[in-house]
C-alpha positions as CSV (number, residue, x, y, z in Angstrom):
1,X,0.3,-0.2,0.1
2,X,2.8,2.5,-0.6
3,X,1.7,4.3,-3.4
4,X,-1.6,4.4,-2.0
5,X,-0.3,6.2,1.6
6,X,1.3,8.6,-0.8
7,X,-2.1,9.6,-1.8
8,X,-3.5,10.2,1.3
9,X,-2.6,13.7,1.8
10,X,-3.1,14.4,-2.1
11,X,-6.5,13.1,-1.6
12,X,-7.9,15.5,1.5
13,X,-5.7,18.9,-0.7
14,X,-6.0,18.4,-4.0
15,X,-9.4,16.4,-4.4
16,X,-12.7,16.7,-3.1
17,X,-13.1,14.0,-0.3
18,X,-14.3,10.7,-2.8
19,X,-18.4,11.0,-3.5
20,X,-19.8,8.8,-0.7
21,X,-22.3,7.4,-2.7
22,X,-22.5,4.4,0.5
23,X,-24.6,7.0,2.4
24,X,-27.8,5.4,1.6
25,X,-29.5,4.4,5.0
26,X,-32.4,2.4,7.1
27,X,-34.2,-0.4,5.4
28,X,-32.9,0.9,1.6
29,X,-29.3,0.1,3.1
30,X,-30.4,-2.9,4.2
31,X,-32.4,-4.1,0.9
32,X,-29.7,-2.5,-0.9
33,X,-27.2,-5.2,0.7
34,X,-29.5,-7.8,0.3
35,X,-28.8,-7.5,-3.6
36,X,-25.5,-7.0,-3.4
37,X,-23.8,-9.5,-1.1
38,X,-22.2,-11.0,-3.6
39,X,-21.2,-7.7,-5.6
40,X,-19.2,-6.3,-1.9
41,X,-15.8,-4.6,-2.5
42,X,-14.6,-3.8,0.7
43,X,-16.9,-3.4,4.5
44,X,-15.1,-0.2,6.8
45,X,-17.1,-1.0,10.6
46,X,-20.4,-1.0,9.4
47,X,-20.1,1.1,6.6
48,X,-20.0,-1.5,3.1
49,X,-18.7,-0.5,-0.1
50,X,-20.1,-2.4,-3.2
51,X,-18.6,-3.0,-6.8
52,X,-21.4,-0.7,-8.2
53,X,-20.9,2.5,-5.9
54,X,-17.2,1.5,-6.5
55,X,-17.6,1.6,-10.2
56,X,-20.3,5.0,-9.9
57,X,-17.4,6.7,-8.1
58,X,-14.7,6.0,-10.2
59,X,-16.5,7.1,-13.5
60,X,-17.1,10.5,-11.7
61,X,-13.9,11.1,-10.5
62,X,-12.6,10.1,-14.4
63,X,-15.1,12.4,-15.8
64,X,-14.2,15.0,-13.5
65,X,-10.0,15.1,-13.5
66,X,-10.3,18.3,-14.5
67,X,-11.8,19.7,-11.7
68,X,-9.8,16.9,-9.5
69,X,-6.2,17.7,-10.5
70,X,-5.9,13.8,-10.4
71,X,-5.7,10.6,-12.3
72,X,-6.5,7.8,-10.2
73,X,-7.1,4.0,-10.5
74,X,-9.8,2.0,-9.3
75,X,-7.9,0.1,-6.3
76,X,-6.5,4.3,-5.6
77,X,-10.5,5.6,-5.7
78,X,-11.0,2.2,-2.9
79,X,-8.3,3.5,-0.5
80,X,-9.5,7.2,-0.4
81,X,-13.5,5.8,-0.1
82,X,-11.9,4.1,2.7
83,X,-10.0,7.2,3.8
84,X,-13.0,9.1,3.3
85,X,-15.3,6.9,5.6
86,X,-12.6,6.9,8.4
87,X,-12.2,10.8,8.3
88,X,-16.0,11.8,8.3
89,X,-16.6,9.5,11.4
90,X,-13.6,10.9,13.5
91,X,-14.0,14.3,12.6
92,X,-17.7,13.8,13.5
93,X,-16.3,13.2,16.9
94,X,-15.0,16.8,16.7
95,X,-17.4,20.3,17.1
96,X,-16.0,22.1,14.4
97,X,-17.5,25.0,12.1
98,X,-16.9,25.1,8.8
99,X,-14.5,27.6,7.5
100,X,-16.8,29.5,4.6
101,X,-13.5,31.2,3.5
102,X,-11.8,27.9,3.1
103,X,-14.9,26.5,1.5
104,X,-15.0,29.2,-1.2
105,X,-11.5,29.2,-1.7
106,X,-11.5,25.4,-2.4
107,X,-14.3,26.0,-4.6
108,X,-12.4,29.2,-6.5
109,X,-10.0,26.7,-7.2
110,X,-12.1,23.8,-8.9
111,X,-13.5,26.9,-11.2
112,X,-10.7,28.1,-12.4
113,X,-9.0,24.5,-13.1
114,X,-12.4,24.3,-14.7
115,X,-12.0,27.8,-16.5
116,X,-8.5,26.6,-17.6
117,X,-9.3,23.1,-19.3
118,X,-12.3,24.7,-21.1
119,X,-10.1,28.0,-22.3
120,X,-7.2,25.6,-22.9
121,X,-9.6,23.6,-25.6
122,X,-11.1,27.1,-26.9
123,X,-8.9,30.6,-26.6
124,X,-12.9,31.8,-27.1
125,X,-14.2,30.4,-23.9
126,X,-16.1,32.9,-21.6
127,X,-16.7,31.3,-18.0
128,X,-20.1,31.2,-16.1
129,X,-21.0,30.3,-12.9
130,X,-23.9,28.2,-15.1
131,X,-21.6,26.6,-17.3
132,X,-19.7,25.0,-14.1
133,X,-22.8,23.6,-12.8
134,X,-24.0,22.3,-15.6
135,X,-21.0,20.9,-15.9
136,X,-20.7,19.4,-12.4
137,X,-24.1,17.6,-12.7
138,X,-23.9,16.5,-16.1
139,X,-20.1,15.0,-16.3
140,X,-19.8,14.5,-12.8
141,X,-23.3,12.5,-12.4
142,X,-24.3,14.7,-9.1
143,X,-26.5,17.1,-7.6
144,X,-24.6,20.6,-7.1
145,X,-25.6,20.6,-3.6
146,X,-24.7,17.4,-3.5
147,X,-20.7,18.8,-5.1
148,X,-20.6,21.7,-2.5
149,X,-21.6,18.9,0.8
150,X,-17.9,17.2,-0.5
151,X,-16.0,20.2,-0.3
152,X,-17.6,20.7,2.9
153,X,-16.5,17.5,3.5
154,X,-13.1,18.4,2.8
155,X,-12.2,21.4,4.5
156,X,-13.8,20.3,7.7
157,X,-11.4,17.1,7.9
158,X,-8.4,20.1,6.5
159,X,-9.4,21.7,9.6
160,X,-9.0,18.7,11.9
161,X,-6.2,18.1,10.7
162,X,-4.9,21.5,11.5
163,X,-6.5,20.9,14.9
164,X,-4.1,18.2,15.2
165,X,-1.5,19.6,14.0
166,X,-1.9,22.8,16.4
167,X,1.3,22.2,18.5
168,X,3.7,22.4,15.5
169,X,1.9,24.7,13.7
170,X,2.7,26.8,17.0
171,X,5.9,26.9,16.9
172,X,6.5,26.9,12.7
173,X,4.8,30.2,13.2
174,X,7.4,31.0,16.2
175,X,10.0,30.6,13.7
176,X,12.0,33.7,12.2
177,X,14.7,32.5,9.9
178,X,17.1,34.1,10.8
179,X,19.1,32.1,12.8
180,X,21.8,29.2,10.8
181,X,20.2,26.7,13.3
182,X,16.8,27.1,11.3
183,X,19.3,25.8,8.4
184,X,19.5,24.1,6.0
185,X,16.0,23.9,4.8
186,X,14.8,22.4,1.3
187,X,12.6,23.5,-1.1
188,X,11.3,22.3,-4.2
189,X,11.5,24.1,-7.5
190,X,8.9,24.4,-10.6
191,X,9.8,20.9,-11.4
192,X,9.5,19.3,-8.4
193,X,13.5,18.8,-8.0
194,X,14.9,20.0,-4.0
195,X,16.8,22.1,-3.8
196,X,18.9,23.1,-0.7
197,X,19.7,26.4,0.7
198,X,21.1,27.6,4.1
199,X,20.0,31.5,3.8
200,X,17.6,33.3,3.2
201,X,20.2,35.6,1.2
202,X,21.3,32.4,-0.8
203,X,17.1,31.6,-1.4
204,X,16.9,34.8,-3.2
205,X,19.7,35.4,-5.2
206,X,19.4,32.2,-6.7
207,X,15.7,32.9,-7.3
208,X,15.9,37.2,-8.7
209,X,13.4,36.6,-11.1
210,X,10.6,35.1,-7.8
211,X,10.1,38.3,-7.1
212,X,9.5,40.4,-10.3
213,X,6.4,42.6,-9.5
214,X,4.2,42.9,-13.4
215,X,2.8,46.4,-14.1
216,X,-0.4,46.5,-12.1
217,X,-3.5,48.9,-11.6
218,X,-5.0,48.7,-8.1
219,X,-8.6,49.4,-8.9
220,X,-12.2,50.1,-7.4
221,X,-15.5,51.0,-9.8
222,X,-19.4,51.7,-9.9
223,X,-21.2,48.4,-11.5
224,X,-24.2,47.5,-13.2
225,X,-25.5,44.6,-13.1
226,X,-27.2,43.0,-16.9
227,X,-26.8,39.0,-15.7
228,X,-29.1,37.4,-13.4
229,X,-28.6,34.4,-10.3
230,X,-27.5,32.1,-12.6
231,X,-25.3,34.5,-15.4
232,X,-28.3,34.9,-17.7
233,X,-27.9,38.1,-19.5
234,X,-30.8,40.1,-19.4
235,X,-33.4,40.7,-22.0
236,X,-32.6,44.3,-24.3
237,X,-35.0,46.5,-23.7
238,X,-33.6,46.1,-19.7
239,X,-30.3,46.1,-20.0
240,X,-31.1,49.6,-22.0
241,X,-32.2,50.4,-19.7
242,X,-29.5,49.9,-17.2
243,X,-27.2,51.4,-19.8
244,X,-29.6,55.2,-19.4
245,X,-28.4,54.2,-15.3
246,X,-25.0,53.7,-16.1
247,X,-25.1,57.2,-18.3
248,X,-26.9,59.3,-15.8
249,X,-24.2,57.9,-12.9
250,X,-21.2,59.1,-15.5
251,X,-22.3,62.1,-16.2
252,X,-22.7,63.2,-12.2
253,X,-18.6,62.2,-12.9
254,X,-17.7,64.3,-15.5
255,X,-19.2,66.8,-13.4
256,X,-17.3,66.3,-10.1
257,X,-19.2,64.6,-7.7
258,X,-17.1,62.3,-5.6
259,X,-16.7,58.7,-7.1
260,X,-17.3,56.7,-3.7
261,X,-20.6,58.4,-3.5
262,X,-21.8,57.3,-5.8
263,X,-20.7,54.2,-5.8
264,X,-22.7,54.1,-2.6
265,X,-25.9,54.8,-4.8
266,X,-26.1,53.2,-7.7
267,X,-23.2,50.0,-7.7
268,X,-25.0,46.5,-8.0
269,X,-21.9,45.0,-6.4
270,X,-23.5,44.5,-3.0
271,X,-19.6,43.1,-1.3
272,X,-17.1,46.2,-2.6
273,X,-19.6,49.3,-2.3
274,X,-18.8,48.9,1.3
275,X,-16.1,51.4,2.7
276,X,-12.7,49.0,2.7
277,X,-9.6,51.0,4.0
278,X,-6.5,50.1,2.6
279,X,-3.9,48.4,5.2
280,X,-0.8,50.4,3.5
281,X,-2.6,53.8,3.2
282,X,-5.2,53.8,5.9
283,X,-7.3,55.2,2.7
284,X,-10.9,54.5,2.6
285,X,-12.8,53.0,-0.7
286,X,-16.2,52.5,-2.1
287,X,-16.5,49.4,-4.8
288,X,-12.8,48.6,-4.3
289,X,-12.0,45.2,-6.8
290,X,-7.3,45.1,-5.8
291,X,-4.8,44.9,-7.4
292,X,-5.3,43.5,-10.9
293,X,-2.1,42.7,-13.2
294,X,-1.4,43.5,-16.5
295,X,2.5,42.2,-17.5
296,X,3.6,38.7,-17.2
297,X,1.9,35.4,-16.5
298,X,-1.3,36.4,-14.8
299,X,-1.9,39.2,-16.8
300,X,-4.3,36.8,-19.3
301,X,-6.3,36.2,-15.2
302,X,-7.3,40.2,-16.0
303,X,-7.6,39.8,-19.8
304,X,-9.9,37.2,-18.7
305,X,-12.3,38.6,-16.3
306,X,-13.2,41.5,-18.7
307,X,-12.1,41.0,-22.0
308,X,-9.3,42.6,-24.9
309,X,-11.1,46.0,-24.8
310,X,-11.3,46.2,-20.9
311,X,-7.5,45.4,-20.4
312,X,-6.9,47.9,-22.9
313,X,-8.7,50.5,-21.0
314,X,-7.0,49.2,-17.4
315,X,-3.2,49.6,-20.0
316,X,-4.0,53.7,-20.3
317,X,-5.5,54.7,-17.5
318,X,-3.5,56.3,-14.9
319,X,-3.8,56.8,-11.1
320,X,-6.0,58.8,-10.0
321,X,-8.1,58.6,-13.3
322,X,-11.8,57.0,-14.5
323,X,-12.6,55.1,-17.0
324,X,-15.6,55.7,-19.8
325,X,-18.6,52.9,-19.4
326,X,-17.3,49.4,-20.4
327,X,-18.8,46.3,-21.2
328,X,-18.1,43.3,-20.0
329,X,-20.0,39.5,-19.5
330,X,-21.4,40.6,-16.2
331,X,-22.5,44.3,-17.5
332,X,-21.9,48.2,-17.4
333,X,-18.6,49.4,-15.4
334,X,-16.8,52.3,-14.3
335,X,-13.7,51.8,-13.5
336,X,-11.4,53.6,-11.2
337,X,-7.6,53.4,-11.0
338,X,-6.2,54.0,-7.3
339,X,-2.7,53.4,-8.0
340,X,-1.0,51.8,-11.2
341,X,2.4,50.5,-10.5
342,X,5.2,49.4,-12.8
343,X,7.0,46.3,-13.3
344,X,9.9,45.8,-10.8
345,X,12.1,43.5,-9.0
346,X,11.8,43.9,-5.2
347,X,15.3,43.9,-3.2
348,X,16.0,41.5,-0.8
349,X,14.8,43.1,2.1
350,X,11.7,44.0,0.3
351,X,11.3,40.4,-0.3
352,X,12.7,39.0,3.0
353,X,9.2,38.6,5.0
354,X,7.4,36.7,1.7
355,X,10.2,34.7,1.6
356,X,9.9,33.6,5.0
357,X,5.8,33.2,4.3
358,X,6.8,30.6,1.9
359,X,9.0,28.8,4.0
360,X,6.3,28.5,7.0
361,X,4.0,27.8,4.5
362,X,5.8,24.5,2.5
363,X,6.7,23.6,5.9
364,X,2.8,24.0,7.0
365,X,2.0,21.6,4.1
366,X,5.3,19.1,5.5
367,X,3.3,19.3,9.1
368,X,0.0,18.8,7.7
369,X,0.6,15.8,5.4
370,X,2.7,13.9,8.1
371,X,-0.1,14.5,10.6
372,X,-2.9,13.2,7.9
373,X,-0.3,10.1,7.4
374,X,0.0,9.2,11.3
375,X,-3.8,9.9,11.6
376,X,-5.2,7.5,8.8
377,X,-2.6,4.6,10.1
378,X,-3.6,5.5,13.8
379,X,-7.6,4.7,12.3
380,X,-6.5,2.3,9.8
381,X,-5.2,0.1,12.8
382,X,-8.1,0.8,14.7
383,X,-11.0,-0.1,12.5
384,X,-12.9,-3.3,10.8
385,X,-11.6,-2.9,7.1
386,X,-12.6,-5.9,5.4
387,X,-11.9,-6.9,1.7
388,X,-13.8,-9.4,-0.2
389,X,-12.0,-9.2,-3.8
390,X,-8.2,-10.4,-3.8
391,X,-7.5,-7.0,-6.7
392,X,-8.4,-4.7,-4.2
393,X,-6.5,-6.0,-1.2
394,X,-4.3,-4.0,0.6
395,X,-1.1,-5.8,-0.3
396,X,0.8,-4.3,3.3
397,X,-2.3,-4.7,5.7
């Protein structure tokens, strides 16, 4: 099972905990077992995994490889299903409140992976949440609510691992990497090969290009929505009425009225129209949507989000200027450039905090991985696990 154990942490971090299709309860479960007893693959405590359930989960994972980000064999997926049961049963013993931010991060990462897959196949593809939901339900063969529930189960599992690792994580948080006793450290490069370093400066000097900051623009906007909650565009007459509102707002801006006050009055972006305070400058803004890269590998994210025309508007805008009315796939916008930063390479002193944080992030992953692997070893030792088919049997058990 050495290969399977190496996949344990990958399973937790990069894939939703495998869809637990074997959750039928009561009479339905008893009837199912009586009908497919000879087709059982494994037993985990009181939970039975059948060949039909394994096949269904395997097909779901296979059809959604682009979202899950990993190709797995049927035997590997069975081990994931077993671990899923063990971890969920253990997590149920804890009182955990779902971290909504972590949940949203996981969901957005899967959406991004899907958008990347579609863009590679069609450079003109425009992402929408509705398209993603359709993909989950059609290719993944599950409801979107069930898909979100799998992510929630994954996040709760991650929260539990973090809770178990708390003492080691607290010790890591106190490390400064200023002392020689904190070195050497090994960091994986882009190709996955580990490189050894003996100081923060050595890391900086051998990876200087990693500290290049692309040209970026810091923006706020007043947004006029032309899509409904499902991402469907309004009818032409309704859209024309929205544009008239945008024109009215724009004319008031041209007359010198305050951008933030008009944002509060007009903007349909409820998440950003409330005041935001920049922690660096101390300035407050309404409609703040943050920095957007205009050069380098991440510039394409800005271009994909708003389209080529608006991307060029961003390039032309100068700090303190607002744009004309712009139309994106989401509606109409008037953008305001809070700041424009040209491409530069950060100095060692400017980069130190980033390097330290990256080192901590890498060590945190190692701690979580080790904690997860040890937990699963312990749970498996205590668990009543039985394999009914030789081809799936755990060779190390």
